[in-house]
Backbone as CSV, one residue per row, in Angstrom:
resi,resn,N_x,N_y,N_z,CA_x,CA_y,CA_z,C_x,C_y,C_z
1,UNK,3.036,30.614,13.042,2.016,30.738,12.515,2.050,29.507,12.046
2,UNK,0.229,28.878,11.920,0.920,27.244,11.488,0.357,27.426,9.786
3,UNK,1.193,26.355,9.860,1.023,25.418,8.308,0.171,25.074,7.485
4,UNK,-0.787,25.608,6.519,-1.286,25.441,5.847,-1.834,24.453,5.489
5,UNK,-0.422,23.713,5.106,-0.077,22.869,3.426,0.055,21.033,4.569
6,UNK,0.095,21.653,6.505,0.623,20.256,6.945,-0.446,19.334,7.094
7,UNK,-0.291,18.704,6.990,-1.257,17.430,7.530,-1.744,17.012,8.846
8,UNK,-2.849,17.006,9.235,-3.788,16.746,10.418,-3.479,15.522,10.769
9,UNK,-3.300,15.598,12.218,-3.100,13.893,12.827,-4.427,13.478,12.614
10,UNK,-4.213,12.235,12.225,-5.322,11.144,11.558,-5.222,9.982,12.753
11,UNK,-4.931,9.943,13.689,-4.702,9.101,14.662,-5.804,8.368,15.733
12,UNK,-6.593,9.815,15.570,-8.442,9.494,16.154,-9.563,8.932,15.386
13,UNK,-8.890,9.731,14.208,-10.055,9.132,13.303,-10.812,8.151,13.198
14,UNK,-12.081,8.336,13.102,-12.691,6.807,12.517,-13.043,7.097,10.932
15,UNK,-12.874,5.712,9.994,-13.049,6.461,8.312,-14.162,5.491,8.548
16,UNK,-15.216,5.409,7.544,-15.578,4.327,6.919,-15.430,3.714,5.407
17,UNK,-15.108,3.159,4.539,-14.903,3.242,3.076,-15.980,1.780,2.819
18,UNK,-16.435,2.620,2.065,-17.046,1.370,1.017,-16.064,1.200,-0.024
19,UNK,-16.737,0.084,-0.438,-15.421,-0.686,-1.751,-14.537,-0.668,-1.308
20,UNK,-14.286,-1.315,0.136,-12.560,-1.527,0.439,-12.121,-3.104,0.209
21,UNK,-12.556,-3.316,-0.921,-11.441,-5.061,-0.588,-10.673,-5.046,-2.150
22,UNK,-10.990,-3.902,-2.964,-9.823,-3.750,-3.972,-9.795,-1.781,-4.225
23,UNK,-8.654,-2.174,-5.414,-8.793,-0.769,-6.270,-8.529,0.790,-4.572
24,UNK,-9.125,1.392,-5.424,-8.463,2.762,-4.733,-9.406,2.873,-3.509
25,UNK,-10.433,1.643,-3.056,-11.327,2.026,-1.444,-9.705,1.095,-0.820
26,UNK,-9.383,0.102,-1.554,-8.164,-1.102,-0.325,-7.144,-0.031,-0.316
27,UNK,-6.943,0.872,-1.279,-5.779,1.870,-1.278,-5.922,2.822,-0.016
28,UNK,-6.399,3.793,-0.673,-7.732,4.482,0.920,-7.465,4.025,2.072
29,UNK,-7.574,2.880,2.234,-8.439,1.910,3.586,-6.530,1.985,4.068
30,UNK,-5.611,1.384,3.272,-4.273,1.466,3.771,-3.703,2.601,3.657
31,UNK,-4.099,3.452,3.203,-3.221,4.720,3.601,-4.262,5.567,4.739
32,UNK,-5.122,5.563,5.385,-6.022,5.937,6.244,-5.177,5.091,7.459
33,UNK,-5.068,4.040,7.215,-4.283,2.884,8.516,-2.871,3.306,9.048
34,UNK,-2.573,3.757,7.892,-0.656,4.010,7.947,-0.987,5.235,9.358
35,UNK,-1.520,5.541,8.972,-1.873,7.549,9.938,-2.151,7.247,10.915
36,UNK,-3.113,5.355,11.804,-3.466,5.223,12.714,-4.847,5.226,13.063
37,UNK,-5.460,5.225,11.724,-6.869,5.565,11.408,-7.406,4.791,12.023
38,UNK,-8.799,4.646,12.990,-9.626,3.409,13.060,-10.709,3.296,11.639
39,UNK,-10.538,1.613,11.195,-11.575,2.031,9.554,-12.969,1.341,9.946
40,UNK,-13.970,1.072,9.387,-14.445,0.280,9.404,-14.819,-0.235,7.264
41,UNK,-14.184,-1.676,7.753,-13.996,-1.586,5.488,-15.601,-2.155,5.483
42,UNK,-16.424,-1.796,4.590,-17.314,-2.540,3.794,-17.180,-3.001,2.197
43,UNK,-17.527,-3.757,1.881,-17.498,-4.734,0.238,-18.166,-5.727,0.440
44,UNK,-18.333,-6.508,-0.553,-19.248,-7.696,-1.056,-18.494,-8.166,-0.877
45,UNK,-17.263,-8.243,-1.076,-16.493,-9.803,-0.749,-15.606,-9.969,0.872
46,UNK,-16.390,-10.771,1.686,-15.520,-10.867,3.187,-14.169,-10.808,2.667
47,UNK,-13.722,-12.107,2.177,-12.675,-12.544,2.382,-11.764,-11.539,1.838
48,UNK,-11.987,-10.862,0.692,-10.951,-10.071,0.177,-10.873,-8.782,1.555
49,UNK,-12.198,-8.426,2.065,-12.189,-7.445,2.940,-10.934,-7.556,4.475
50,UNK,-10.881,-9.289,4.313,-10.470,-9.688,5.826,-8.653,-9.677,5.053
51,UNK,-8.744,-9.993,4.123,-7.030,-9.414,3.557,-6.710,-8.048,4.178
52,UNK,-7.546,-7.285,3.486,-7.246,-5.761,3.130,-6.892,-5.340,5.148
53,UNK,-8.250,-5.919,6.242,-8.279,-5.320,7.523,-6.854,-5.959,7.637
54,UNK,-6.056,-7.091,7.369,-4.842,-7.778,7.751,-3.630,-6.596,7.301
55,UNK,-3.759,-6.299,6.047,-3.169,-5.110,5.764,-2.821,-3.949,6.885
56,UNK,-4.218,-3.379,6.810,-3.980,-2.400,7.854,-3.658,-2.636,8.798
57,UNK,-4.521,-3.744,9.380,-3.901,-3.767,11.200,-2.019,-3.971,11.073
58,UNK,-1.326,-4.479,9.946,-0.040,-4.251,9.852,0.174,-3.211,9.452
59,UNK,-0.875,-1.992,9.233,0.600,-1.467,8.770,-0.283,-0.249,9.808
60,UNK,-0.327,-0.120,10.758,-0.605,-0.004,12.623,-2.322,0.896,12.394
61,UNK,-2.720,0.250,11.186,-4.544,0.696,12.460,-5.076,0.252,12.813
62,UNK,-6.700,0.409,12.742,-7.280,-0.478,13.448,-8.509,-0.937,12.451
63,UNK,-9.242,-2.183,11.943,-10.087,-2.007,11.151,-10.780,-2.735,11.126
64,UNK,-12.278,-2.947,10.925,-13.814,-3.309,11.262,-14.203,-4.020,9.825
65,UNK,-14.354,-5.299,9.759,-15.128,-5.738,8.495,-16.318,-5.938,8.040
66,UNK,-16.855,-5.033,7.633,-18.126,-5.593,7.596,-19.203,-6.340,5.443
67,UNK,-19.146,-6.805,6.089,-19.863,-7.462,4.531,-20.894,-6.360,4.632
68,UNK,-21.338,-5.891,3.064,-22.505,-5.663,2.509,-22.862,-6.215,1.433
69,UNK,-23.712,-5.949,1.125,-25.148,-6.243,0.085,-25.827,-5.281,-0.655
């Protein structure tokens, strides 16, 4: 029988995160990256987004930065 509490495989997941340059958005991005997800990171601070993207890549995910306003 399948475990209803099992965490699904996220290695092929594509995730868009707004507000990804800090706080909960950043933490969420890194958490998904650790699971191998591909991320689109969006926020106003492009420099901060690049730093978050590096953290995500270092954690095993793929990240695309989109500066927004």
